[in-house]
N, C-alpha and C positions, 0 to 999 in steps of 0.2 A: 469545459468538461467534455469528456467522451461519453457518449450514449451508445449502449450495446443494443444490437438487434438480434433475435434469433433467426437463424437461416436453417431451415429443415432441407434434408438432403435426400429425401426419398417419399414415396407416397405414403399417406397416413393410414396404412392398412390396419384394421381393427385386430384385436387379439383373439378372434374365433375364427375357424375355418371348418367348413362341412366337406367331408370326403364323400365323393360320389362315384367311387371306382367299383361299380358293380360289374361292368364289362369294360374291356379296353376301348379306349376312344380312338378312332382312327381318322384319317384325313378324309376318308369317304364320307363321314358322317357330317362334314360342314358343308353348309349351303353354298358358301363361296367356295370357289375351286379355281384350279389353274384354266379351267374351260373358259373363265371370265376373268382375264388378267385385268388388275387395277392399274390405274396411271401411277408411275413412279414419281415419288415426292423428291425434290432435290433438297436435302436436309441442310439446314443451317449447323455451322460447326465452329468451334474454336480450337486452334491448332497451337501446342505448346510445344517449343522446340527445346532440344537438349543444349546444355550449356556449351559443349564442345561437340563439333563435327569431326568425327573421325573418318579415316580413309575408307571403312567398309561400313558407314552408316547406313548405305543403301541394303546391306544384307541384314541389318538388325530389323526385327519385326517391330511394327508400330503398335502402340497400344490404343485400342478403341474403347471408349466407355459411354455405355447406355445407361439413362436414368430410368426412374420408375414413374408410375401413373401420376399424372399431374405435376410432375417434376420438369427439369429443364437442364441443359448443360452446364447452367451456372451452379446447379448444386454441388458439381464436382470439381468447381474451379480451383480451389487452394490443394487439394488432393492431386489434381492433374498436374498442377506446377511442380509438386513434390516428385510425382512419379517421372516427369520428364527429365528433372534434375538428377534423380537419383539412379535412374535406369539408363540416362544418357541415351534417349531415344525420343523420336515424335510421339506425342500424345494428341488424340483427337477426341473432344467431347461433342457429342451430337445432339441436336434436338430432334427426337422422334417425331413423325408426322403428328399434326393435331397437337404439338406442344412447342412451346418456345417461340422461336422465330421461323419455325418450318412451316410449310404450306398446310392449309386446311383442305383435307380430302374426305369425301364421304364414307369411304371403305376404311375401317379401322380394325385390323386383326393381326396376329403374330406373323402370318405368311406375308402380308403386304409390307409389314414393317421390316421384316427380314429382307424382302426384295429392295427396300429403299437403302437398307445399310450395304447390301451387296452391290448396288449400283454406285454407292459412294466409294467402295472399294475398288471398284472397276475403274470409276472416273479418275480417280487419284493416283491409280496405277501402284497400289501398295501390294507389294509381291508377297510379303509375310506380315501377318497380324496376329495379335492377342487380342480377343475380344472379352471385355469385362461387362456384366450387366448386372444391375440391383432390381429385384422385384420385377415389374413388368419388362425392364430392359434385360433381366436375366432370362426371361422367357424368349425373348427376341433373339438373344444371342443362342440359346439352345436350338432354336428353330433353325437359324442360320447353319449352326454346326450339323444338325441332324439332316438338313437338305443338301449337305456337302457342298455348300458356298466356297467356291476356291480361295486359297491364300490364307485360310484360318489354320494357324499353326497349333494354338493352345485356346483353352477357354477357362474363364473364371465366372462362377456364378454366385452371387451374393444373395443369400436369403430368399431363393425361390427354388421351386421344385417342379418336376415334369409330370405332374398329375392333372386330372381333372377335377374341378372344383366349381362351386357356385359362388358368383360374387355377392358377398353379404348386402343386404339392403341399404346399410349405412352410406355406401358409395353413391346410390341414387339421392340420398339425403344430401350429401355434399353438393351435387350437382344442382339440385333443387335451391339449396342455400345460396350458391354462386348466382343463380338466375334470380333470385330475389335482391341480391346486392346490385346487380346491373339495373333491374327494374326500378330500384329506389333512386337512382341517379346521383350517387355520392360523389362528392368533391373532396373528401377527405378520408383518409384510410381509417381514422378513428371511428368514423361513422359505419364504415363496411365492417369493421370488427364489432361493433355494437350490435349491428344486425345479425351477424353469425352467432353472436354469444347466446341469443334466444335459442339457438339449435344446437350449437357445438360447445360443450363445456370446455375442451381441452384447448387452452390457449395456443399450444404449439402446433396443433392442426389447424386452427385458424389462421395463424401467422403463415403456416406453409401454404395454405390455399391462397392467402393474399398476395403471395409473391408473383402469382399470375396476373395481378391487376396492373393495367397500364392505362395512363391518362391520355385521353384524346385532346391533342392540342388545339383543335377546333373549338370543342364543346366545353372543355375543362373537366369532363366527366371521367370517371374510372370505368373501364370496361375490361373483361377477362380476355386475355389474348388467346386462349384455349377456346375451340368451339364447342360449348356446353351441349348443344343438342346431338352433335356427332357423337361425342364420348358417352353422353348418357344412353344413346341408342346401343352403343358398342359394348356396354358393361357385361352383357351375358356371354359375349364372345370371348371376353378376356378372362373369364373364369376357367375356360377349357384349355386343354394342350393338345392340339391337332395332330399327333403323331402317335405311331404303334411300334413299340420297340421291335415287333417281328420283322419290320421292314425298315426300319430307321435306327442306326447307331452310330456313335462318334467314337472312334478308338484311340484318339490322341489324348494327350495329356490334359486333364480337366481337374479344376479345383471347385469344390462345392464349400461355400462358408455358410454355417448355420448359426443364428443367434439363439442361444439356449432360452432367451426370454422371449422368443417369437414364436407364432405358430405356424409360420409360413414355410419352414423346412423342418419336419419332425423325423425322429429316428424310424418311424413306421414307413416313411418315403425312402428310405436308403436302398432297399431291395429294387425299387422301380428305378432309381437313379443307376443302379448297377446294371440293369438290363439295357438302358440307353447308353449309358457311358461306362463301359467296362473298365476303363483305366482310371476313374474317378478317385480322387481323395477328397475326404470329407473332414473338415476341421469344425468343431464346435466351439464357439466363442462365447463368453459370458456377456451378452450384449442383447438388445432388443432389435426389432426390425428397423428402426429409424436411424437416426444418427449414430447411435453407439456400434452398430455393426460397421458402418463406414469409417468411423474413427479408427477401429481396430485394422481396418484395412490398411491404414497407414502403417501399422507395425507388422502385421501378419502377411496380408495378400501382397503388398510390395515386394518383401524378400522372397515370398514363394514365387511370385511371377518372374522375378529375376533369375530364378533357377529353372522353373519349368520351362521358360520361354529360352533362357540362355542367350540374351541379346548379344548378337554379333559374337556369340562364342567368347565373350571376353569376361574376365573375373569382375564381379560387381562387389565392391567394398563400400560399405555405408559409413561415411564419417561425418555426415552433416549433422546438424544439431538436433533433428527430429527424430533420429533413429538410434536404436541401442547399438553398440559398438559391435564389430564383427571381427573375427579372427582375420588378420591379413594373410594368413596361409590358405584360406578356404577358396576352393576352386571347384564348381560344380559344372559338370558336363552331362549332355544328353545320354552318354554311355552309362551313367549311374542308373541303378534300378530305381523305379519310383518310390518303392518303400524306403531304401536307404536315403534317397532324396529328402524325402518328408521328414524322416527321423533327424536327419541332419540339419534342417531348416529349424526345427524346434529345439534341438540341442544347441545350435549354434546362435540363433536369433533370440530365444527366450528364455535362457537359462534362469534368469534372475526375475523373470516375470511371470512364469507359469509352472504350474504343477500338471503333469498330463500322465495319462495312462493310454497305452496303445491297445485299443480294443478291436482286434482285427486290423482293418484298415482305416478306422475312424478315430481320429486324434481329438481328445477332449481337453480342454484347458478349464481350470476352475480357478474363481479368484482373481482372474487375469487384470481386471481393470485397475485395482489398487497399484499393482505392480508395474504395470505398463504406465500409469500415470507417473510412478516414480521415475521410470526411465525418461519419460518426456522431461519432466522437472529437472532431473540432474543434467539433461542436455542444455536445457534453458539457463541454468545456473553457469555452465562451463562457457555458453555463447557470452554471457554477460560478463563474464570476467575476462574475456579477450581483450587485448589492448585495442584492437581495432574497433570492437564494438564500443569501447569507452570513448575512443577518439570520435566515433560517429555521433555519440550522444552528446558530446561537448559540442561538436560543430553544429550539430541540428539545434541545440539549446542556445547558442550564441546567435544563429540565424533567427530563431523564433524571438529571442529576446529584443534583438535590434528591429526586426520587422514590426512587432507590435509595441515598441517603445516601451517595453516594460522597464527598462532603465537606461541611462545613458549609454552609448556605445562602449565607452571605456570599461564602464562597470560590468557590462555583459561579457566583455573579452576577458576579463580578469577573474570574475566570479565563477563562471562555469567550469573553467580548467581546476579550480580548487575543489569544488564540491561535486563535480559530476562523477569522477572514479570514485570518490567515497560513497556517494549514493549508490552507485552501481554494485560495489562490492556488498553493502549491506543489503540491498534489495536482493541480490542474488542468493544470499546466504540466509535471509529472513522471508520475506514476502514471496519469492520465488522459489524458496527451497522445496525439495520434493515433499517434505513433511508436511509444510504449511499449505501449499497449493493443493495438494491431493485430500487433506482433511477438509479444507474450506470447500472444495468441490463436492464434498460426501462421496468421494471414491474410495477413501481410506478412512480407518477409525481415526478419531482426533487423538493426537499424541497426549499421553498420560504424563504431563510434567509433574515432577515431584516438589510442588511449591506449596509450603503449608499455609494455611488460612490464618493459624494463630501460632505465634513463635514461642518457643521456651523461654521462660523468664524465672529467675530464682524467686522463691517465696520471699515475702516483705520480712524484715526484721526491726527490732526495736532501735531507734535511733540512739547513738551513744551519749548524746547530750540533749535532753529535751528542752533546754532553755533556748536552743538554736530555732526553735519553731515560732518565737515571737513574732507576731503579726506586725505589719508595717504601719498600723494606723497608730502606734505608740508614738508619744512624743520622742524625738531625738536631738540631741544637743549638737551643736555644729561640729564637736570633735568626735562625735560618734557617728558622722555622715561620711561617704565617700562619694566621688565624682567620676562618672564614666563618660567619654567621649565616644560617640557612635557615629562612624563616617562610612558611607556606602556608595557604590556605583560612581566612581570618579569619572571614569570614560576620559581621561586626560588625553588630549589630542596634541602632540608634539609639533604638529604641522599646522595648528591653528595660526592664522595671520591675520591681523587687522587689515581691512581693505578689500579682501577677497570677497567674491560673491557668495552671499548667504542664500540665495534663492537658485541654487545651481541644478536643482533636479536630481541630484544624487543623494543616497541615504544620509550622507553627512557632507556638509559644505564648509565654507570658510577657510579653504586652504587651496594651494596650487594643485593643479594648473588651470584653475577657474578663473574667470575674468577678474580684472584688478582694478581699483581705482576709478577712474571716469567710465571705464568699460563695465564696470559691474553696476547692475540696477539697484541691487541692495547690499552696499558695502558691509562686511562684518565689522561689528563694533569692537572697541578696545578689550572689552572684558568678556564678551561672548555673544551668543545670538541663540534663539530658540531653535534654529534648524541645524545646529552645530554641537559638537562636543566643547569642553572647555579649555582655555589656554592656562599656561602655567602661572600667569600672574595672578589669575583669580584663585587658584589654589592657595598660592602663597599668602594672598590677602585674607583668606579664611583662616589658615593656620596662625597668622598674626593675631587675628581677632580672638581666638578661642581662650587664651590665658587671661584675656580682659574680663570674661564674664564667668569663670570658673575659679573659685577659691584655691583649689588645687587639683592637678590631675592625677587621679589615682590610676585608671586604666585607660587605654584607648583601644577600640575594637574597629577593625575595618573588614566590612562583609563582602568584599570582592568587586569584581568588574573594573579593573584599572584601565586597560586600552580602550581606544575609541572605538566607533561603530563602522570603521572603515572595513567591513568584513571581506570586500572583494580584494583589498590590497594586502591583507595581513599574511605575514609569514612568520616561522618562528623566529627569525631574526628581528623582525620590527616588534614583535611581542616583548622579546628579551629587552630590546632597547627601551621600550616604554616602561616596563616594570621596573627596570634598572633605574631609569631616571625618576620614577616615583619614590622608589626606595630611597634614594639619595635625598629626595625632599623630606622624606619622613625622619631619616638620620639627623637631618639639619634641624628640625623643630622638636623631634621626639626622642632624641638619642637616649636620655636618662629616663624616660617614661616608660612603664610596662606597656609593650604595644603587641597587639594579637591581631594578625591579619589572616584571612582565609581566601581560597581560590574561588573565582566566579566563572560563569561560563564563558566569558569574553577572554580568558587568559589563555586560550589555546588557539592553535591555527592549524586547520580551519577552526572557525569558532564552534564551540560545543563539542569538540572532538576530545572525548576523554575515554580511550579503551581501557579495559582492564588487562592485567598482566597475562590472563588466560588466552588473549588473542594477541599477544606481542608480535607474534610471527607476521600479522598482517599490519599492525600500526602500533606505534607506541607514543606515549606522552612523557616519557622518562626526560627528555631534553628540558621540559618545563618544570618539573620537579626538581631536578638537579639545580636549575637556575635559580628558583625561587629559594631553595634551601640555602643558597650561598647568600642571595640578598638579604635574607631575613635572619641571618645568624647574629645580628646585633640584639635581637629581642628574645630568641627561642633557645630552648636547652638543646643539648646535643640528641637527647631521645627524641625531642619533638622534631628536630630537623632530619633525623634519621627516618622517621615515620613519613615526613613529608616527601622525602627522596623516593620511598617505596610507593607510596599509595596517595599521596596528596592531602591526607588529613593527619591530625595530631591531638595530644592532650597536653596541658600545661597544669602542673600542680603547684599551688602557691600556698605553702603551709603556714606562712605568717598570717594570712587572710583566712585560713581554713576554706580555701577556694580551690575549686578545679575547673578549668575552661577546657571544653571540648570543641575543637574546631573540625567541622564536617566537610567532606567533599560531597555537596549536594548534587553534583554533576552526574554522579552515578545513579541518580533515579529522575534526571531531567529528561524530559519527553523528546527533546531535540538532539539529544546526544545519541546518535543513531547506532553507535557501536553497542548499545545495550540491547539492540534487538537481535544480536547474534552472539551474544556470550552463551555460553554452554548452558543447556536447560538446568543442570544442577547447581548453577551459580545464581540461585535466587536471591543471593545477598552479594552483591559484587565487591570483591576485595574483602569480603567479610567485615564490612564496616559496622553492620548492625550488631553482629555479634560482638566487635570491638568496643562499641558504645556501651553495650550492657556490661561488659566487664569492667569498663571504666566507671560507669554509674554505681555498679555493685561495690566496687573498691571504695568509692566515695561514701556510699551509704554506710558501710562497714566502718569507716574512719570518721564518720559524722561530718563529712566536708558538704558544702553547697556547690552546686555546679551550675555554671552558665554554659548555654550551648550556642555557638556561633555557626551560621550556615549562611550560604548565598540566597538559596530559596527557602522558603518557609518549610518546616517540617511537614506540614499537611498542607499541599499546594495544588493549585489547578495545572501546575505546569509539571506535576510529578506523574510517574507511572502509578496507577491506583494501588497496587500491592504495596508499594512503599508508604503510602499514606496511611494504609491499614497497620503496618508493621510499626511506624513510628507513633502512631496513636497509642498502640499497645504499651510501647516502651515509656512514653511520657506518663501514661496513666499509672503504670507500675512504679516509677520513680518520682511521682508528682511531689512528695516531700522533700527530695533531694534537688531536683531541678527548680531553681528560684528565678531563672532568667533565661529568655530565648531571644536572640537577636539575628535577624535576618535583613535582606535587601532585594534586589532583582527587579522589583515592580517599579520603581522610580517614585512611587507614590509614598506619602506619608499616612501608614495604615496600622492596624493592629489586627490580631486574630485570636479569638477565644478558643482554648483547646478544652474538650469536655472528657470526662471520665470514660473509659472504654467500657462499653455496656457489658453486663453480665447478668447471670440468672436472677441475681438479687436487686438489681438497680437498672432501670430504663429510663429514669427521669434526668434531664438536662442538669448536669453537676459541673460547673466550670471549675477545672483544675489548673489551668495554666493561661498564660497569655504570650503570644509570639508578637515581636515589636519589628515591624518593618520600616528601617530607616529611610528617610528621604534621600533622593539622589542629589549627589554635588554637580553632576551635569545637568545642561538644560535641555538635553535631548527629549523629545516629544512635548516641547512647549512648558516646560516647568521651569521654576525658578530655583536655583541652586540653594540647598540647605543642609543642615547638619543637626544632630540631636544630642543633648546631655542628659544624663540620668543622675538624679539625686537619690542616693541609696542609703539604707542602714547598713552600717558598717558591721554589724554583729550578724544580721540574718541574711545579708546580701540582696535584700529584697528592694524593690524600687519604690522610693516615697513619692516622687513626681518626676516627671520629665519635661524638658523644654526644647523647642525645635526654634532655630535660628536661620534666617534665610536673607538673600539679597535679591533686589529687583534689578534684573539685567538692564532692562530699558533705562531705568533711572540712572544706573551706575554708567551707561555709555552717554547719557545726557550730561552728567554731572563730571564725567571723567574720573569718577572715583566711587568704588564700591561702598555702600553703607549697609553693613550687616545689622539686622535688628532681630528682635525677640517676635516670632510668629505668634506663638501662643504658649502656654504652659497647661499641662493635661488637666490637672486639678481645677484650676480657674476656668477654663474655656468650658468645661462639662459639668462643672459643679460636682466633682466627684469627691467623696470622703476620703477615698483611698484608691490605690492601684491594684487592688486584688482582682482576681479573675471574675469574681461575683459582680464587682463594680462595672467592669467592662461588658459583660453579659447584660446588665440592667441598662447600660447605655444603649446597647444595640437594640433592646426593647424601646426605648424612648425614640430612637430613630424612626420606628414603625409609626409612632403616634404624632411625633413633632417633627413636621416637615422642615421648619426653621432650623432645628438642631441638625437634622440630617444635611442640609444644604451647608451648614457651617462645616461639617465634617468633609463634605466633597470639596469645598472651597479650599480647605487647608491641606488637602491631599496633594493637590498640585501647586500650591503657592502661586498661581497665576490664573486667577478667575476670568480675566480678560479674554485668554485664549483657550481656556478650559472651563466654559462655564458651567458644565455639568460634571466637572471632576474627571473620574476615571471611566465614564460611560463609553461605550463602544460606538464606532459609526453606526449609523442606522438603527441603533437600539433605542427604543422608546424609554421615556424618563421612568415610566412605571415599571417597566422589565428591568431597567438598569438598577433601580433601588431594590428591587427584589434580589437580583443577582448579588449586588453589593453586600447586603445584609446577610445573605446566606454565606457569602464568601467570609465575612467576619465571624461568622459561626462555624467556620471549618467544616463545611458540609462535603469536602472532598473525601473524607472518611465515609464509607457507605455504611459503617456502623455507628457513625456519630448520631446523636439525638435529633438533629435537624435533616439528615440526609433524606429520610423518608417522611418528614413532616410535610403537612399539606401546603404550607406556606414555600418551603424549599424544595419540594418534590419537583424532579427534573432539572434542577439547578446544579446538581452535582456534576462537576466536569469530568468527562471521561476524555483523555488525552486522544487526539486525532492522530494516529498512527498511520504510515504510510498504507498498510493494508486497509484502512478504513476509507481513504481517499481513492485507492486505485484498484486493489485487489478484490475486494467484496463486490463493488459495483460492476467490474470489468471483467475480470479473468475468472474469478472463483465460480461464479453461477454458471459460467458459460463452458466451463469444462465438461460439465455434464451433457451439452448439446452434442459435443463430440465430433463435429464435422465443421469445417471452415472456421473451427474454434471460437472465433469472435469476430464482428464486424464492427469497425469504429466508423462513425458518422461523423463528418465534418461539421463542426460547429463554429469555432472561431479561429482555426487555422487549418493549414492543409492536412488530408486525410493521412493515414498511416502509410499507405502505398496506393500505387496506381498501376494499371495496365495502360496500354496504348490507347484503349477505348475511354479511358477516363473513369472507368468504373472502380468501385473501392475493392481492393484486392484481399480484405479479410485479414485476420490477425496472423502474421507469420514473424518468425524470429528476426528476419530481415527488417521488419517495420517497428520491432519492439523498442530500439532506441529512441525513436521520435515520440512514441507513447510515453516513455519514462521521462522525456526532458519536461513535459509539464508538471509532472510530479515534483522534480527537482526544483523547477523554478518556483511552484507554489510553495515549497517548503523554505526556501531560501529567501524569497521576495515577498510572501504573501501577508503582509499586513500585521494586524495584532497578534497572530500566533505564529508569526515566521520567527527565524532565528536571530533576526537582528534586535531582539529584545535587549 
């Protein structure tokens, strides 16, 4: 995981300022003077070179950046890089005396600091410079300009004014607190912060001050690298401004940037500024004294510098990812008037990000942060969509995947190219969209998505034939019964081969090119293995067995997931080959039987990729829908096939049995179908499937038909987006008398789920109204034994009388060279149920709470393999107590936040909220840090290389160039990450 660290980029000036300008303060008032020259400090520096050195580089002015009190050159690191790149000139960040790595000298005032910087300019033979300073650094820059230091061409002062003030007492407090930290002899930063917390409430101020701590290699103790005594004694001097405008003026172009949320440069100071700097332009930006003002420097000061400085008299066109676009025709020269220049800057650079009024020569922006944030995010999106960026991400992902052995090298090399570009597109248009980023950072209002809490449903009507409501506990003769076979999660692997390595380390084994025969440590058995998907021969043995235990087959239901779990190798062609071969098997055994299949999440390539038609310009899954409609034409009507071709779901009306089967495409609400994150906001109902379901149910109700619902994932599922759980709960509650069967798969476990009446003002008590049956998987994947289910139903009501689960022990089949399919259990006998009504299943969940043996029986049959799944579907590292609580709450469909158990004391906190990419990555990493506004974010190394490095090995901060590596971990986590990964 990445951990973020706040980096403050200026001194922590408080929000008050006392003006003492009763009389002009002149240089003669100062006790220090040029009569006693101070020793010159040789300043520590960092130089940032331009990306290209042109012929007249020596003619371009260098940019010198000066930090604030208690700061250092590191505060400007990221911005300095941007300046060097965009301005194509050398940028120098300096540590002023008694700060950072520069010398400690007893005299500390603006004149001597100005002398230090002047000496630096002379030593490095900088013929032309633009000096930019923030806060204390701004006053040093002004002192240099007013003393006519040679080679200063232009001046930029950020939130600092040339007036005389008294330093607030809080600064003395800061110094005293830092001394207390040193005296305590701390060895951990956490301890230092704890000491400061008693005196300084603001965590950002504490973190800023703590950036000055440095560990002594000999003692292991943290010491402040700034001389606290010297700075403490100099605070009074730093409050003054030692110049008189009658004798000192600077007539060259100057930019003052004032933060409207700061008290350090106020409108009442503007006349004084004019006396010292007659040609000054003042820009008011919606920001505070700290990081906010510097962040906006990235967007405003940079383009202004480029024009007032006219670096090398060359056209400066910003096309990089961090800057708003500019007109390619713009060309600013020194010949233009300053007023025209600044109007042009605002008109050209910020047309979409600010509203301003020209009040004399003061430019004011209002509400700029939101629109500037949108400008950033739009560039981030564009950057992420570049082929080059996606290529870098894929390469980084492969490297990390191999380096840390996340998967075998072959899997790494094939998986990342499939999922990396898809993830980058989705992240760019969802997590990193301007709308999402800026609202998460609280720089813009939260988008108002038009998504209903409650969907519109037709009012109930009286059933056409009341006799169809007969309950299932009535006796039923054999000729009044029907038998339905439920097959789920086949995961047929055409490449399964006996004798290949079953412990290969890949997600799925028992296939080439792994070790074979004598070279295999655990050769795959003839009939299957728990680390693999299943061979064709096992499927055929099961289909041969089914007729032997069913008097007659009335219907066959297949709830999806036909291909194997080799997600790294899947392509549309391999998917079509597998589904086609599976359909051939079905035709061989079920040609004349009514057969109703639906689509699982593994039927697409990449897995889970089911875009809606609204984003077909980006991606499409029509190849799959077209292929399946052709393969399934033996069993489905023309209308059903046409619906599959368009949207992947269908309805089948069976008048002779007064039955309607609705086959859902539950991939539209699957949390790992990343395309759902970028569907249009108004598309709260993807492909209008919920509206279509309501229409189908309403038609069935009107005609007195009963309905079975088929889906791969349960209607109310932990794997669904929460809103869909809510919507479908409402639909089931409305049509509870029409829906008599719900059949699902996906989990691979043998499970059930009780659906409760959706609460309303009159009824808040638990009222079971339906049951969802999750069929066991045929695959052995995840250490389960293959199984299928048969339902005994009332032919008249279409309701379930009992159900029977059959399974085969794979280890036994391999030992005996022949599978023996057996009855695992029937629901009524195993659980002593009078009937299979929703109330009976609810009562069973109550018994699980109090009868541990009965609960363990349920867990045992869930996996059909107690030897390898002793505790059933409990997750890794999950306590048995917590597991039981989670499982029972899952049986009670707590994934609907309005369900009767979602806020129940027992199930409180158990409702699953899908982990979206923004939960994993954005909120913890980027969203909060956009408000810091300087260096944006700092990633610390935890378990692999940092996002980026300088030659000195220090962390570079969050930049777009480092973004691909940051996203790699997200992608790998989604694709390879355990129980909640896409390989389910």
